[in-house]
N, C-alpha and C positions, 0 to 999 in steps of 0.2 A: 189424364194420367195414362201412361203407356208403360209396358214392360216387355222385356225379352226373356222368355223361359226356354229351358231345354228339357225335352222329354222324348223318349224313343229314339235317341240318337240324332234328333233334329232340333232346330231352334225356331221359335215362333214369336212374332211381334204381336202382342195382344193389348186390348183395352177393355174396360168393363162393358158388358153387354154383347161382346163379340162372340160368335160361335166358330170354333175351330175343329178340324178333323185331325186327330192324332193317332198314333199307334195304339192298339188295344190296351185299355186300362181295366182293372177289376171294378166291378160295381154295376148295379142295375140302373135303369132310368130313374132320375130324380135323386140319386145318391150324390154325396158331396165328394169332391176331389180337391186335393191340395198339391200345388207344385212348389217344392222347396228350392229347386235349382233355378234361382232367378239371377240372370246375368247382368241386367241393366234395368233401371227404373228412371223414367223421365216424368217430372211433375213441375208444372208452372215454369218451364224453361230451364229447370235445374236437372242435371243428369247425374245419377248416382251409379257407380260401378264398383266392382271389387269388394274390398273390405268395408267400404262405406255403406254397403247394403245391410250388413249385419244380419238380422233375422228376417229379411224380407220374404214374403210369401204371396202367392197368387192362388185364390180360391175359385173354384168353379163347380158346376153342376152338370152331371151326365145327362145329355139330351137324348142320345140313342146309341145303341150298339148295332153295328152293321158290318158289311163287307164292301170293299171298294169295287170299282169296275173291273171286269175280267181283262187280264193281260194274256195275250197269246204267246206261248213259248214254242218256237218252231226251230227244229234242228234239221239240217239238210246237207247232204254231201253229193255233189254232182257225179254222175256216171257210176254211182255205187248202189243205186236203188235203196238209199237210206233216207227215210223221211220220218220224223216224229213230230206230232202236233199235240201239245198239251195246253191247258189253261190254268191260271192261278188267280185267286181273289184273296187279297190281304184283309184280315180283320181290322176294323178301326172303330174308334169311339168319337162321337161328336160331343164337345164340351162347351157350355156357355160360361164365359168368364164372369164372375159376380163381383169380386173385390180384389184390389191390389193393396197390400199393406206393407209399409216400410218400417 
C-alpha cells in the first residue's frame, strides 16, 4: 500500500516502514504524528483519489529532530567591493511511516 501526502508545502510518496525527512513538526523522538492531507492511496492495484478517500490518514512516528546540511548564501557585486557570505540550516523532522488507513 502506498500513499501521497502533503506536508510543509511539499508532497511525499510514502509506504509503511519508510523513513522520510519533512519540514519541522512539533513533537519529541518517539511521539506520534498524523498526516490528514492525503492526496492519493494505492492499494492492491486500486487507486483512490479526491472525494473517494474520505477520512484517509497516514500515521507515523518521529525518529529524530535535526537540521539539514548547510547551504551557502553568497551575495557578490563585481567592481563594487561588495561580498556577503552567510549560511543557513533548515530544521527538519525524520518520520517513520507506520500505517496508512483509508
